[in-house]
C-alpha positions as CSV (number, residue, x, y, z in Angstrom):
1,M,35.8,31.6,-23.8
2,N,37.6,28.5,-25.7
3,I,41.0,28.3,-24.7
4,L,42.0,26.2,-27.2
5,N,40.3,28.2,-29.5
6,P,42.3,27.3,-33.1
7,V,42.2,31.1,-34.7
8,L,43.9,32.0,-31.1
9,N,46.6,29.4,-31.0
10,A,49.0,32.0,-32.9
11,D,51.5,34.9,-31.5
12,S,49.5,38.1,-31.4
13,Y,51.5,39.8,-34.2
14,K,50.3,37.1,-36.8
15,L,46.9,38.4,-37.1
16,S,48.4,41.1,-39.5
17,H,50.5,39.1,-41.4
18,H,47.5,38.0,-43.9
19,L,48.0,41.8,-44.9
20,Q,51.7,41.7,-45.4
21,Y,52.5,39.4,-48.4
22,P,53.2,40.7,-51.7
23,P,50.5,40.7,-54.4
24,G,49.9,37.8,-56.5
25,T,51.0,35.5,-53.4
26,A,49.5,32.0,-54.3
27,G,51.6,29.9,-51.5
28,I,54.4,30.1,-49.1
29,S,56.6,27.1,-48.5
30,A,58.2,26.8,-44.9
31,Y,60.5,24.1,-43.1
32,I,61.9,23.4,-39.6
33,E,65.6,22.6,-38.4
34,T,68.0,23.1,-35.6
35,R,70.6,25.5,-37.0
36,G,74.1,25.2,-36.4
37,Q,76.2,22.1,-37.4
38,S,77.0,18.8,-35.4
39,Q,80.1,16.4,-36.4
40,M,77.8,13.7,-36.8
41,P,73.5,13.0,-36.2
42,D,72.7,14.1,-32.9
43,I,68.9,15.4,-33.1
44,V,66.3,13.0,-32.5
45,F,62.8,13.9,-34.4
46,F,60.1,13.7,-32.8
47,G,56.4,14.7,-31.6
48,L,54.6,15.0,-35.2
49,Q,52.4,12.9,-34.6
50,M,50.7,14.0,-31.8
51,F,50.4,17.6,-32.7
52,L,48.5,16.5,-35.7
53,K,46.3,14.0,-33.7
54,Q,45.6,16.2,-31.2
55,H,45.2,20.0,-32.6
56,L,45.5,19.8,-36.4
57,S,42.7,17.7,-36.9
58,R,40.2,19.6,-35.0
59,A,38.4,21.7,-37.6
60,V,38.1,25.5,-36.7
61,T,34.1,26.6,-36.9
62,Q,32.1,29.3,-37.2
63,A,31.9,29.4,-33.0
64,D,35.7,30.0,-33.4
65,I,35.2,32.3,-35.5
66,E,32.9,34.6,-33.8
67,E,34.7,34.7,-30.6
68,A,38.5,35.0,-32.1
69,E,36.7,38.2,-34.4
70,P,35.7,40.7,-31.3
71,L,38.7,39.8,-29.3
72,A,41.5,40.3,-32.1
73,R,39.8,43.9,-32.0
74,L,39.9,44.5,-28.3
75,H,43.4,42.9,-28.8
76,G,44.4,46.2,-31.2
77,M,44.6,43.8,-33.9
78,P,43.3,43.1,-37.1
79,F,41.8,40.0,-37.9
80,N,41.1,38.1,-41.3
81,R,37.6,37.1,-41.2
82,A,37.5,36.8,-44.7
83,G,40.5,34.0,-44.3
84,W,38.7,32.3,-41.9
85,Q,35.2,32.1,-43.4
86,R,37.0,31.0,-46.5
87,I,38.6,28.0,-44.4
88,V,35.3,27.0,-42.7
89,D,33.2,27.3,-46.1
90,H,35.3,25.8,-48.4
91,F,37.4,23.1,-46.5
92,G,35.4,22.6,-43.6
93,G,37.4,23.9,-41.2
94,Y,40.7,22.2,-41.7
95,L,44.2,24.2,-42.3
96,P,45.0,24.4,-46.0
97,V,48.3,23.1,-45.5
98,R,50.5,20.1,-46.6
99,I,53.0,18.8,-44.5
100,E,56.2,16.6,-45.2
101,A,58.2,15.3,-42.4
102,L,61.2,12.9,-41.6
103,P,60.4,9.5,-40.3
104,E,59.8,10.2,-36.8
105,G,62.6,8.8,-34.3
106,S,65.3,10.0,-37.5
107,V,68.3,11.1,-36.0
108,V,69.9,13.7,-38.2
109,R,72.6,16.5,-38.3
110,R,72.0,20.1,-37.5
111,G,70.9,22.4,-40.2
112,V,68.8,18.8,-41.7
113,P,64.7,20.0,-42.3
114,M,62.4,18.0,-40.1
115,V,59.2,19.3,-41.3
116,Q,58.5,21.3,-44.6
117,V,55.0,23.0,-44.8
118,V,53.5,24.7,-47.9
119,S,49.7,26.4,-48.0
120,T,47.4,24.5,-50.9
121,D,44.5,27.1,-51.6
122,P,46.1,30.5,-53.9
123,Q,44.2,32.2,-51.7
124,S,45.1,31.0,-48.1
125,A,49.1,31.8,-48.5
126,W,49.3,33.5,-44.9
127,V,48.5,29.8,-42.9
128,T,51.9,28.3,-43.3
129,A,53.0,31.1,-41.0
130,Y,50.5,31.3,-39.1
131,I,50.7,28.1,-37.6
132,E,54.0,28.6,-36.9
133,T,53.8,29.1,-32.9
134,A,51.8,25.8,-32.8
135,L,53.9,23.8,-35.2
136,L,57.0,25.1,-33.4
137,R,56.3,24.7,-30.1
138,A,54.8,20.9,-30.6
139,I,57.9,20.1,-32.5
140,W,61.0,21.7,-30.5
141,Y,59.9,20.1,-26.9
142,P,59.2,16.5,-27.1
143,S,62.5,16.1,-29.8
144,S,64.7,18.0,-27.8
145,I,64.2,15.7,-24.4
146,A,64.1,13.0,-27.1
147,T,67.7,14.7,-27.7
148,S,68.6,14.8,-24.1
149,T,67.6,11.6,-23.5
150,R,69.8,9.8,-25.8
151,R,72.3,11.7,-25.1
152,I,71.9,10.6,-21.2
153,K,71.4,6.9,-23.2
154,L,75.2,7.0,-25.2
155,A,76.6,7.9,-21.9
156,L,75.6,5.0,-20.2
157,R,76.1,2.2,-22.9
158,P,79.9,2.2,-22.6
159,F,79.9,2.0,-18.9
160,L,77.7,-0.9,-19.0
161,E,79.7,-2.5,-22.0
162,R,83.1,-2.5,-20.0
163,T,81.7,-3.6,-16.8
164,S,78.2,-5.9,-17.6
165,D,77.2,-9.4,-19.1
166,T,74.3,-7.8,-20.5
167,P,75.0,-4.2,-21.6
168,D,71.6,-4.5,-24.9
169,E,69.4,-6.0,-21.7
170,T,70.3,-3.4,-19.4
171,L,70.5,0.0,-21.0
172,A,67.0,0.6,-21.6
173,T,66.1,0.6,-17.7
174,R,68.6,2.4,-16.1
175,L,67.0,6.0,-16.3
176,F,63.7,6.5,-14.3
177,D,61.9,9.2,-15.6
178,F,60.3,11.3,-12.3
179,G,59.8,14.5,-14.3
180,A,56.3,14.7,-13.9
181,R,55.5,17.1,-11.2
182,G,58.5,19.3,-12.7
183,T,56.8,20.1,-15.5
184,A,54.4,23.1,-16.3
185,S,51.3,21.4,-17.0
186,L,49.9,17.9,-18.0
187,E,50.4,18.3,-21.9
188,Q,54.5,19.0,-21.0
189,A,54.4,16.5,-19.1
190,G,52.7,13.9,-21.6
191,L,55.0,15.3,-24.8
192,G,58.2,14.7,-22.7
193,G,57.5,11.4,-20.9
194,A,56.2,10.1,-24.1
195,A,60.0,11.0,-25.6
196,H,61.5,9.5,-23.0
197,L,60.0,6.2,-23.8
198,L,61.7,6.0,-26.9
199,H,65.2,5.7,-25.5
200,F,64.5,3.9,-21.4
201,T,61.3,1.8,-20.5
202,S,61.8,3.1,-16.7
203,T,59.3,6.0,-15.7
204,D,56.7,7.3,-13.2
205,T,55.3,10.1,-15.4
206,L,52.0,8.2,-16.5
207,T,51.0,10.6,-18.8
208,G,53.3,10.0,-21.3
209,V,52.3,6.5,-21.0
210,L,49.0,7.6,-21.9
211,Y,50.6,9.7,-24.8
212,A,52.5,6.9,-26.3
213,R,49.4,4.9,-26.4
214,E,47.0,7.8,-27.7
215,Y,48.9,8.7,-30.6
216,Y,51.1,5.8,-31.8
217,G,48.9,2.7,-30.4
218,A,51.6,1.7,-28.0
219,E,49.8,-0.9,-25.4
220,M,52.7,-0.4,-22.9
221,A,55.1,1.6,-23.4
222,G,56.7,2.0,-19.9
223,F,57.2,0.1,-16.7
224,S,57.1,1.2,-13.2
225,I,57.6,-0.6,-9.8
226,P,56.0,-0.4,-6.5
227,A,58.1,2.5,-4.4
228,S,57.9,4.3,-1.2
229,E,57.8,8.2,-0.7
230,H,59.2,10.0,2.8
231,T,55.3,10.5,3.4
232,T,54.5,6.6,3.7
233,M,57.8,6.3,5.7
234,T,57.7,8.5,8.1
235,A,54.0,8.2,8.9
236,W,55.5,5.1,11.1
237,G,57.6,7.6,13.2
238,Q,61.5,7.7,13.6
239,A,61.3,4.7,16.0
240,N,59.0,2.5,14.2
241,E,61.5,3.3,10.5
242,G,62.3,-0.5,10.5
243,D,58.9,-1.3,10.6
244,A,58.1,0.6,8.1
245,F,61.1,-0.8,5.6
246,A,59.6,-4.3,7.1
247,H,56.5,-3.7,5.7
248,M,57.7,-2.6,2.3
249,V,59.5,-5.9,2.0
250,E,56.0,-8.3,3.2
251,T,53.8,-6.1,0.8
252,F,56.2,-6.2,-2.3
253,G,59.0,-8.1,-1.4
254,D,58.4,-11.0,-4.2
255,G,59.4,-8.3,-7.0
256,S,61.4,-5.5,-7.3
257,Y,60.3,-2.8,-4.7
258,S,61.9,0.8,-4.3
259,V,62.3,2.3,-0.8
260,V,63.2,5.9,-0.3
261,S,66.1,5.6,2.8
262,D,67.1,8.7,4.1
263,S,64.1,9.4,5.8
264,Y,66.5,10.2,9.3
265,D,70.1,8.8,8.4
266,I,70.6,7.1,5.2
267,A,73.9,5.5,6.8
268,N,72.2,3.9,9.8
269,A,69.2,2.2,7.4
270,V,71.3,0.8,5.1
271,S,74.1,-0.9,7.8
272,E,71.7,-1.5,10.6
273,I,68.6,-1.7,9.5
274,W,68.5,-3.2,5.8
275,G,72.1,-4.7,6.3
276,K,71.6,-6.3,9.7
277,A,67.9,-6.2,11.3
278,L,66.1,-7.0,7.8
279,H,68.7,-8.8,6.0
280,D,67.2,-12.3,6.0
281,K,64.0,-10.6,5.6
282,V,64.7,-9.3,2.5
283,V,66.9,-12.2,0.9
284,A,63.7,-14.6,1.9
285,A,61.7,-12.4,-0.1
286,G,63.1,-13.6,-3.1
287,G,62.8,-9.9,-4.9
288,S,64.8,-6.8,-5.7
289,L,64.9,-4.0,-2.8
290,I,66.1,-1.0,-4.5
291,V,67.7,1.1,-1.9
292,R,66.8,4.8,-3.2
293,P,68.8,7.6,-1.2
294,D,67.6,10.5,-2.0
295,S,69.9,13.3,-0.1
296,G,73.2,14.0,0.9
297,D,75.7,14.6,-1.7
298,P,74.8,13.4,-5.1
299,I,78.0,11.6,-6.3
300,D,79.7,10.3,-2.9
301,T,76.4,9.3,-1.1
302,P,75.2,6.4,-3.9
303,V,78.8,5.2,-4.0
304,Q,78.5,5.1,-0.2
305,V,75.3,3.3,0.1
306,L,76.5,0.9,-2.8
307,A,79.6,0.0,-0.4
308,Q,77.5,-0.6,2.6
309,L,75.6,-3.0,0.6
310,A,78.0,-5.0,-1.0
311,Y,79.3,-5.1,2.6
312,A,76.2,-6.4,4.0
313,F,75.1,-8.8,1.1
314,G,78.1,-9.7,-0.7
315,T,78.6,-9.6,-4.5
316,T,80.1,-11.8,-7.4
317,L,81.9,-11.5,-10.1
318,N,80.9,-11.3,-13.9
319,G,82.0,-12.6,-16.6
320,K,84.0,-9.5,-16.9
321,G,85.5,-9.3,-14.0
322,Y,83.4,-6.6,-12.5
323,K,81.6,-6.7,-8.6
324,V,77.5,-7.1,-9.1
325,L,75.6,-7.1,-5.6
326,N,73.5,-9.4,-4.4
327,D,70.4,-9.5,-6.9
328,R,68.2,-9.3,-3.8
329,V,69.5,-5.5,-3.9
330,R,69.9,-2.6,-6.0
331,V,70.6,1.1,-5.8
332,L,68.5,4.3,-7.0
333,Q,70.1,7.1,-6.9
334,G,67.4,9.8,-8.4
335,D,67.8,13.2,-6.3
336,G,69.6,16.4,-8.0
337,I,70.9,14.0,-10.5
338,T,72.7,15.4,-13.7
339,L,74.9,13.8,-16.6
340,S,77.7,15.1,-14.9
341,D,77.2,13.8,-12.3
342,I,75.8,10.3,-13.9
343,N,79.2,10.1,-15.2
344,M,81.1,10.9,-12.0
345,I,79.0,8.0,-10.5
346,L,79.9,5.5,-13.0
347,G,83.6,6.2,-13.5
348,R,84.3,5.7,-9.5
349,M,82.0,2.6,-9.7
350,E,84.5,1.1,-12.3
351,A,87.5,2.2,-10.4
352,M,86.1,0.5,-7.1
353,G,85.4,-2.5,-9.4
354,F,82.0,-2.4,-9.2
355,S,79.5,-3.1,-12.7
356,A,77.0,-0.5,-14.2
357,D,74.6,-3.1,-13.5
358,N,74.0,-2.2,-9.7
359,M,72.9,1.5,-10.3
360,I,69.8,2.7,-11.3
361,F,69.0,6.5,-12.0
362,G,65.9,9.0,-11.9
363,M,66.1,12.3,-13.3
364,G,62.8,14.8,-12.6
365,A,62.8,18.0,-13.7
366,S,66.4,18.4,-14.8
367,L,64.9,15.6,-17.5
368,L,62.1,17.3,-18.7
369,Q,61.8,20.8,-17.3
370,K,65.5,22.3,-18.0
371,V,64.9,22.4,-22.0
372,N,64.3,25.5,-23.9
373,R,63.7,26.4,-27.7
374,D,67.4,27.3,-28.3
375,T,68.6,24.6,-26.2
376,Y,69.2,23.0,-29.5
377,S,68.2,26.1,-31.7
378,F,64.9,25.4,-33.3
379,T,63.9,27.6,-35.7
380,M,60.9,27.2,-38.6
381,K,62.0,29.7,-41.5
382,A,59.8,30.2,-44.9
383,N,61.7,29.4,-48.0
384,A,60.0,29.7,-50.9
385,R,57.0,32.4,-52.4
386,L,54.8,31.1,-55.2
387,D,53.2,33.3,-57.3
388,D,49.6,33.4,-59.3
389,S,51.3,32.0,-62.3
390,G,52.8,29.1,-60.4
391,K,56.2,30.1,-60.4
392,W,58.0,29.7,-56.7
393,H,60.5,32.0,-55.8
394,D,63.1,31.5,-53.2
395,I,63.0,33.2,-49.8
396,F,66.2,33.6,-47.2
397,K,67.7,35.6,-44.4
398,R,70.7,36.4,-44.6
399,P,71.8,38.6,-41.6
400,A,74.9,40.6,-42.3
401,N,75.9,40.5,-38.9
402,M,74.8,37.1,-37.9
403,H,75.8,34.4,-39.7
404,E,74.5,31.8,-37.5
405,K,70.6,32.9,-38.3
406,A,71.1,32.3,-42.4
407,S,68.3,30.6,-43.6
408,K,67.9,28.0,-46.2
409,S,66.9,29.6,-50.0
410,G,64.2,27.3,-51.7
411,R,62.4,24.7,-51.4
412,Q,63.6,21.4,-49.6
413,A,64.6,17.8,-49.8
414,V,66.0,15.2,-48.0
415,V,68.1,12.6,-49.0
416,A,70.7,9.7,-47.2
417,E,74.1,10.2,-48.2
418,N,76.9,8.2,-46.8
419,N,74.1,6.7,-44.0
420,E,73.5,10.2,-43.3
421,L,70.7,12.5,-44.2
422,V,71.1,15.8,-45.9
423,A,69.4,19.0,-47.4
424,I,69.4,19.7,-50.3
425,R,67.1,21.8,-53.4
426,L,63.9,20.1,-53.7
427,E,64.9,21.0,-57.8
428,D,68.0,18.9,-57.5
429,L,66.5,15.4,-55.7
430,G,66.1,13.9,-59.3
431,Q,65.5,10.0,-59.0
432,R,66.7,9.9,-55.7
433,D,64.1,9.2,-52.5
434,N,62.8,12.4,-50.6
435,W,63.0,11.3,-46.5
436,L,60.8,14.4,-46.1
437,M,57.4,11.8,-46.6
438,P,53.7,13.6,-46.7
439,A,52.5,13.7,-43.3
440,W,49.8,15.7,-43.1
441,E,46.7,17.3,-46.2
442,N,44.2,19.5,-45.7
443,G,42.5,17.5,-42.1
444,R,44.0,13.9,-43.8
445,L,46.5,12.4,-42.1
446,L,48.5,10.7,-44.6
447,N,51.4,8.6,-42.6
448,E,51.1,7.2,-39.4
449,W,53.7,5.7,-37.3
450,S,53.5,3.2,-34.7
451,F,55.3,3.7,-31.1
452,D,57.7,0.3,-31.8
453,E,58.8,1.9,-35.2
454,V,59.3,5.1,-34.1
455,R,61.6,4.0,-31.2
456,R,63.4,1.2,-33.3
457,R,64.3,4.1,-35.8
458,A,65.7,6.5,-32.6
459,R,67.8,3.6,-30.9
460,A,69.3,2.5,-34.2
């Protein structure tokens, strides 16, 4: 059994849809957008290229058909044997569809189409909607992570601009991705991890680095540092916690290194072990110790640790008049952090006269797992039907009692107006540039983006 059989990569009810279109249907067009309204561009489009290279580039085979047909019938559904056989015989197994898309990394308002799909074979109009399940899933998740991560970056920026001498240089390093173990699958870690790297360069989700490398050609999109976990610290025993910390300094002390310090008593660890017993050793090593409290109140604890380190190691005033810890120490808060917590921690630090430079954040499941398709209301809807005479007819949805679920009618284009992207009907395009660019057609990748290009666009 091939779990990745592309014929079966759909919702069950899609198996019957080839029998449901009006007679004479020669093509179907559909688009992907986020429903709703936004005052300014806030949705980051990302992930299509990963799907095209990883999934859509895999040709349907005769073996896939032979496997899918009995399974579909056993499942209680009809099977489009003739349709899939035509795809194998006439198109080499590649789906006869053309996909247009915005440049990846584009930031758009809600309601602007990011992708438009149309079937290219008059006998295979059903294909457009058949791939909805796989295509929408491939776009909503990485786009949602890229959007949420961008919101965190936008929240961090004003604190750094007010309190740091190097806000632009520092911003991209302020949020670590700790989410790999909190995801539901390896693929999710890769998709979400790569999306995080559009805005930040700090990550422990190695799979995200691999996805950025494999699908966007990034030699190295993210970086990490040596760090301890409770296993490596508690293995020394409570009586030897100081030795465990000293070993970290001796092994990694000439660079940046993170040490989880709450295995027994975070206050004692900071004030007595780091602040006194190992103070001179940390300073002499020449690197940067990043103390990580991993329990306690997620807002109070990191600020208390910061204050203890300031007392033990001292501070200097930067050009904006805010206190910066001795370069040999910093704080990383990565336990149970939310966007609200980040705002409260940095707000409290600023009120105490500390620069945001002193604090690094890490997020796990709340970064890569706590989203769903409705977080930003991603949807894919048909917008036009081609008849066998070559004429397009509008398709649209207008529920009488749910106006927010109304869909666009007619084939779409996206144009730039007043430095923003807006949706128009394709026939109204005229001489303007259509930002929905050819991305894929009948098994061929037509436009490939590098990770650097996507990252620059997302950060603009």
